[in-house]
N, C-alpha and C positions, 0 to 999 in steps of 0.2 A: 504494500500500500504506500510506503514511503516514496518509492520511485514514481508512482502515479502522481502523488501530490507535488513532488519536486518538479516533475515534468510540467504539470499544469501551471505552477508558479513561474517557471522559466518561460513558458509560452506567453503567459500573462504579461510579464515584464518586457519580452521582445515586442509584443504588440504595442505596449506603451512607448517603447523606444522608437518604433516606426512612426507612431503618431507625433512624437517630438521632432523627428527628422522632417516629417511632412509639414510641420508648422514652422520650419526653418529656425528652430531654436539653437542649432549648432553652427549656423553660418555667421552669426554676429558674435561680438565679444560679450562676455558676461560682465556686466558693469557693476552689479551689486548682488547682495545675497537674495534679493527678491527675484532676480533673473534665475539664479541657481535653484531657488526654491520652486519656481514655476516648472523648470525642467524636471526636477525630482518628482513633484506631485503628478506631472503629466505621465511620466514613466510608471509610477505606482498605480495610477488610475487605469492603465492598460486599455482593455477593450471598451471601457466606459467612455473613452474619448469619442468613439464612433456612434454613440447613442445620445450625444448632446452635452456631455460633461466637458467643460472647458476650464480646468483648474488654473487659477492664477494666484501668485503670491505678490502682493503689491509692495509691501514693506516688511522688513524684519530687522531686528536688532541683534547685532553680533556682540558678544561679550568683549569688553575692552580689557587690556592687560592692566594688572594692578601697578600702582606707581610706587 
């Protein structure tokens, strides 16, 4: 059963990666963590991208180093 589950997860993520490529997320520079977050949630959403889900991360706060 593990191999079936891992195969399904792999296929799910590959479909999400294809969706991210189709949206041209990898052709431009990643300017902030919001851009990176959008790519990550698009890949995780997988096939849901093709039924209308369009995940976006507008802003995020990255931890600052201590002084």
